[in-house]
C-alpha positions in Angstrom: 20.8 14.4 -3.2 22.8 16.4 -0.6 20.1 19.0 -0.3 17.4 16.3 0.2 19.5 14.6 2.9 19.8 17.9 4.7 16.1 18.4 4.5 15.6 14.9 5.9 18.0 15.6 8.8 16.2 18.8 9.6 12.8 17.1 9.5 14.1 14.3 11.7 15.3 16.8 14.3 12.0 18.6 14.3 9.9 15.4 14.7 11.4 14.9 18.1 10.3 18.3 19.2 6.9 17.9 17.6 6.2 14.6 19.5 6.7 16.5 22.8 4.7 19.6 21.8 1.5 20.1 23.9 -1.8 20.1 22.0 -2.5 23.7 23.1 0.7 24.9 21.4 -0.1 23.0 18.2 -3.6 24.4 18.1 -2.4 27.9 18.6 0.0 27.6 15.7 -2.7 26.1 13.4 -5.1 28.9 14.2 -2.4 31.6 13.5 -1.5 29.9 10.2 -5.1 29.9 9.2 -5.4 33.6 10.0 -2.2 34.4 8.1 -3.4 32.5 5.0 -6.4 34.9 4.8 -4.4 38.0 5.8 -1.9 37.3 2.9 -4.3 35.9 0.4 -3.4 38.6 -2.2 0.2 37.4 -2.0 -0.9 33.8 -2.6 -3.3 34.7 -5.4 -0.6 36.6 -7.2 1.7 33.6 -7.1 -1.2 31.4 -8.3 -1.9 33.8 -11.2 1.7 33.1 -12.4 1.1 29.4 -12.3 -2.3 29.8 -14.1 -0.8 31.8 -16.8 1.9 29.2 -17.4 -0.8 26.5 -17.4 -2.8 28.2 -20.1 0.3 28.7 -22.2 1.2 25.0 -21.8 -2.4 24.0 -22.9 -3.3 22.4 -19.5 -6.7 20.8 -19.6 -9.7 22.5 -18.1 -10.0 19.9 -15.4 -6.4 20.3 -14.2 -6.7 24.1 -14.4 -9.6 23.8 -12.0 -7.5 21.9 -9.6 -4.7 24.4 -9.8 -6.7 27.6 -9.5 -7.0 29.4 -6.2 -9.6 31.9 -5.3 -10.3 33.9 -2.1 -13.0 31.3 -1.3 -10.6 28.4 -1.8 -8.0 30.0 0.4 -10.7 30.7 2.9 -11.6 27.0 2.8 -7.9 26.1 3.4 -7.9 28.3 6.4 -11.2 26.9 7.7 -9.7 23.4 7.3 -6.8 24.4 9.6 -9.2 25.8 12.1 -11.3 22.6 12.1 -8.1 20.6 12.6 -7.2 22.7 15.6 -10.6 22.0 17.1 -10.4 18.3 16.8 -9.2 16.2 19.7 -5.5 15.5 19.8 -5.2 11.7 19.3 -1.5 11.5 20.1 -1.0 9.7 23.3 -4.4 8.1 23.1 -4.6 4.7 24.9 -6.1 2.5 22.3 -6.1 -0.7 24.5 -5.0 -1.5 28.0 -4.8 -4.9 29.6 -2.9 -6.9 32.2 -1.3 -10.3 31.7 -1.5 -13.1 34.2 2.1 -12.6 35.1 1.3 -9.0 36.2 2.7 -7.2 33.1 0.6 -4.1 32.4 0.4 -3.4 28.7 -0.9 -0.3 26.9 -1.3 0.3 23.2 -0.7 4.0 22.6 -1.1 6.1 19.5 2.1 7.9 18.3 3.2 10.0 15.3 4.6 8.4 12.2 7.6 10.7 12.4 8.4 12.3 9.0 5.9 12.1 6.2 6.7 12.8 2.6 3.9 13.8 0.2 4.3 13.9 -3.6 1.4 15.6 -5.4 0.5 17.4 -8.6 -1.2 20.7 -9.4 -3.2 21.0 -6.1 -2.0 23.9 -4.0 -4.8 23.4 -1.4 -3.0 20.1 -0.6 -0.1 22.1 0.8 -2.1 23.6 3.7 -4.1 20.4 4.3 -1.0 18.3 4.5 0.7 20.7 6.9 -2.3 20.9 9.2 -2.9 17.2 9.5 0.8 16.3 9.8 1.4 19.0 12.4 -1.6 18.1 14.5 -0.4 14.5 14.7 3.2 15.4 15.6 4.7 14.6 12.2 7.2 16.7 10.3 6.3 16.9 6.6 8.4 17.2 3.4 6.4 18.2 0.3 7.1 17.7 -3.3 4.4 19.5 -5.3 4.1 19.5 -9.1 6.0 22.1 -11.1 2.7 23.5 -12.4 1.9 24.7 -8.9 5.4 25.7 -7.8 4.8 29.4 -7.3 1.5 28.8 -5.4 3.1 26.2 -3.2 6.1 28.4 -2.4 3.7 31.2 -1.3 1.5 29.0 0.9 4.6 27.4 2.6 6.2 30.7 3.2 3.0 32.0 4.9 2.8 28.9 7.1 6.5 28.9 8.0 6.3 32.6 9.0 3.2 31.9 11.2 5.1 29.0 12.9 8.1 31.2 13.6 5.7 33.8 15.1 4.8 31.1 17.6 8.4 30.3 18.3 8.3 27.0 16.3 10.8 26.1 13.7 9.6 26.4 10.1 11.4 23.2 9.3 8.4 21.2 10.4 7.2 21.9 6.9 9.6 21.9 4.0 9.0 22.2 0.3 11.3 20.6 -2.4 11.5 23.4 -5.0 13.7 21.5 -7.5 11.4 20.4 -10.4 13.9 17.8 -11.9 12.2 14.4 -12.0 15.4 12.8 -10.9 15.1 14.7 -7.6 11.5 13.3 -7.2 12.9 9.7 -7.6 15.7 10.4 -5.1 13.1 11.7 -2.7 11.3 8.3 -3.0 14.4 6.6 -1.7 15.1 8.8 1.3 14.2 6.0 3.7 16.8 6.9 6.2 14.8 10.0 7.1 11.2 9.6 5.8 8.9 7.2 7.5 5.9 7.2 5.1 5.3 8.4 1.6 1.9 9.5 0.2 1.4 10.2 -3.5 -1.6 12.3 -4.6 -2.3 12.8 -8.3 -2.6 10.9 -11.6 -2.5 7.2 -12.0 1.0 7.7 -13.6 2.3 9.5 -10.6 1.0 7.0 -8.1 2.3 4.0 -10.1 5.7 5.7 -10.4 5.9 6.1 -6.6 4.8 2.5 -6.0 7.4 1.2 -8.4 10.3 3.4 -7.3 9.9 4.1 -3.6 11.9 2.3 -0.9 9.8 4.1 1.7 6.4 2.6 2.8 3.7 4.0 0.6 0.0 4.6 1.1 -1.7 4.5 -2.3 -4.2 7.2 -3.0 -6.0 6.2 -6.1 -7.5 7.8 -9.1 -11.3 8.0 -9.2 -13.3 6.2 -11.8 -16.5 6.7 -9.7 -19.9 5.3 -10.8 -23.5 6.2 -10.1 -25.9 3.3 -10.6 -29.6 4.2 -11.2 -31.6 1.2 -10.0 -35.0 0.2 -11.4 -36.6 1.5 -8.1 -34.9 4.9 -8.2 -36.5 8.3 -7.7 -35.5 9.7 -11.1 -35.6 13.3 -10.0 -33.2 12.5 -7.3 -31.0 10.5 -9.7 -30.7 13.4 -12.2 -29.8 15.8 -9.4 -27.2 13.4 -7.9 -25.6 12.7 -11.3 -25.5 16.4 -12.2 -23.8 17.3 -9.0 -21.4 14.3 -9.0 -20.4 15.0 -12.6 -20.3 18.8 -12.9 -19.8 20.4 -9.5 -16.0 20.1 -10.0 -14.8 18.0 -12.9 -11.1 17.9 -12.0 -11.4 16.0 -8.7 -11.0 12.3 -7.9 -14.5 11.9 -6.4 -16.4 13.2 -9.5 -18.7 10.7 -11.3 -17.1 9.4 -14.5 -19.4 6.5 -15.3 -23.1 5.9 -15.1 -24.8 2.5 -14.9 -28.6 2.4 -15.7 -31.1 -0.3 -15.1 -33.0 -1.2 -18.3 -36.4 -0.5 -16.7 -35.6 3.2 -16.2 -33.6 3.8 -19.4 -36.4 5.2 -21.5 -37.7 7.7 -18.9 -34.3 8.7 -17.4 -32.1 9.3 -20.4 -33.9 12.2 -22.1 -34.2 14.0 -18.7 -30.6 13.4 -17.8 -29.3 14.6 -21.2 -31.4 17.8 -20.9 -29.8 18.4 -17.4 -26.2 17.7 -18.5 -26.6 19.7 -21.7 -26.6 22.8 -19.5 -22.9 22.1 -18.8 -22.2 20.6 -22.2 -21.3 17.2 -20.9 -20.4 14.7 -23.7 -22.1 11.4 -23.3 -20.7 8.1 -24.5 -23.1 5.1 -24.3 -23.6 1.5 -25.1 -25.9 0.2 -27.9 -29.0 0.3 -25.7 -28.3 3.8 -24.5 -27.8 5.0 -28.1 -31.2 3.6 -29.0 -32.7 6.4 -27.0 -29.9 9.1 -27.3 -29.2 8.5 -31.0 -26.8 11.4 -31.5 -24.2 10.5 -28.8 -20.9 8.6 -29.4 -20.5 4.9 -28.7 -18.7 4.0 -25.5 -15.6 1.8 -25.8 -14.0 -0.6 -23.3 -11.5 2.1 -22.5 -14.3 4.5 -21.7 -15.7 2.3 -18.9 -12.3 2.3 -17.1 -11.3 5.9 -17.6 -11.0 8.8 -15.2 -11.9 11.7 -17.6 -11.4 14.7 -15.3 -13.5 16.4 -18.0 -17.1 17.0 -19.1 -17.4 13.5 -20.4 -19.6 10.7 -19.0 -19.8 7.0 -20.0 -23.1 5.2 -19.8 -23.8 1.4 -19.5 -27.2 -0.4 -19.4 -27.7 -3.4 -17.2 -30.5 -5.9 -16.6 -30.1 -6.4 -12.9 -28.5 -4.9 -9.8 -26.1 -7.9 -9.7 -24.9 -7.0 -13.2 -24.4 -3.4 -12.1 -22.3 -4.5 -9.1 -20.2 -6.8 -11.3 -19.6 -4.0 -13.9 -18.6 -1.5 -11.2 -16.3 -4.0 -9.4 -14.6 -4.7 -12.8 -14.0 -1.2 -13.9 -13.8 0.9 -10.7 -10.7 2.2 -9.0 -11.9 1.3 -5.5 -12.7 5.0 -4.7 -16.4 6.0 -4.5 -19.5 4.4 -5.8 -23.2 5.3 -5.5 -26.6 3.6 -5.9 -29.8 5.6 -6.3 -32.8 3.5 -5.3 -35.8 3.4 -3.0 -35.4 -0.3 -2.5 -33.7 -1.0 0.9 -32.8 -4.6 0.1 -31.1 -3.6 -3.2 -29.3 -0.7 -1.5 -27.9 -2.9 1.3 -26.7 -5.5 -1.3 -24.9 -2.7 -3.2 -23.4 -1.2 0.0 -22.1 -4.6 1.1 -20.9 -6.1 -2.3 -19.3 -3.1 -4.1 -15.5 -3.0 -3.4 -14.6 0.6 -2.8 -13.4 2.8 0.0 -16.7 4.7 0.1 -20.1 3.4 -1.1 -23.1 5.7 -1.1 -26.9 5.2 -1.1 -28.8 8.2 -2.5 -26.0 10.7 -2.2 -23.3 12.3 -4.5 -19.9 10.8 -4.6 -18.5 14.3 -4.2 -18.8 13.9 -0.4 -15.7 11.6 -0.3 -13.6 14.3 1.3 -12.0 14.7 4.7 -13.5 18.1 5.1 -17.0 16.8 4.4 -16.5 13.8 6.7 -15.7 16.1 9.5 -11.9 15.4 9.6 -11.0 19.1 9.1 -9.1 18.2 6.0 -7.6 15.2 4.4 -4.2 14.0 3.3 -5.7 12.0 0.5 -8.2 9.2 -0.3 -6.6 5.8 0.2 -7.9 3.1 -2.1 -5.8 0.4 -0.6 -6.8 -1.8 2.3 -3.8 -1.9 4.6 -3.4 0.7 7.3 -5.8 3.2 6.0 -8.8 3.4 3.6 -10.9 6.3 2.3 -10.4 9.9 3.4 -7.3 10.0 5.6 -7.6 12.3 8.6 -5.6 12.5 11.8 -5.7 8.9 13.0 -4.6 7.6 9.6 -1.3 9.6 10.0 -0.4 7.8 13.2 1.0 4.5 14.3 1.1 3.0 17.8 3.5 1.4 20.2 3.1 -0.8 23.3 4.1 0.4 26.7 4.8 -2.5 29.0 5.2 -1.9 32.7 6.5 -4.7 35.0 7.7 -5.3 38.5 10.7 -7.4 37.7 9.2 -10.2 35.6 11.5 -12.5 33.6 10.6 -15.1 31.1 11.1 -18.7 31.9 
């Protein structure tokens, strides 16, 4: 705990300096960090190879290995994310509202940093760079607790970033990594309320629930993704097959991948054989209800558990419905409030779906894989919030800020 408290003290010291740092200086440091990530990609890849070898020896699932793995292209995307963050307007100091009271008090609502942000995440080394970039741009110091599976990768990425900061004359302590893999340390981190202003978990349902139950620090819940695609009776079936294939197979180990398919009975017969042929290319296992299995006779039966499960694997559950209303009810019952999609040419049905499905992101004729801060133009993201207070959906710069009121008077007193 002593080491954690020292990290907290150093972060608190740096947050004061960060809050005063000009936007130009922050942007210069972000760009240099991006450049150094690519310059030293071989160093990062070697560290990642050590993590990947350990993952294979430990029997890590294919989906989680995909999350863990770094390539030159993925490091390039991390660097590009930092560059995009640098190009975004600096929101710190933004006047959100300004008004004057009848007594002459002039009041401004101004955007300010959170202070120190803690992030607990699993085998996702790209999160390390994204978290730094967004926190740094918004004047927040960050303390990271990555999963033990990605320890070597995270250490390498953090070292490159800290070195880049020091090249710019900025303390490396604006980003710190907890390297101790003891679970007790993680729980202690959740209680570092004296120094940490906000805690964000990213990872499995178990991790997120553990943080919610144990943290004394305010938490933003980033949820798991049991994402659905609903194929309506008025859908373009070619489009539907393409969207489902992309949403299910483009990357299986991510929270915005499609895990459940809902099909209107009127398109069941024509859609299912075409869809199975498409998904067979990637050997996707289908699990369907009784009506689906009347057409696809060789697939497994879907259970109640299947409908609520985030597989992170080449598995897809299928449910048949009679109406769009039934589809909406099914999705709202089993989803995790993340990302949901309808494929239809019917505008009225689409608008009903968009308005009535309870999720952070609801799509019409587009893959759920777009739920991502980078794809939304935020430069990167700190996570996908599935709660409704403070932030919801991909969390970019503004979601990592708070605000305060500046009140200017001329001697007013209250009577």
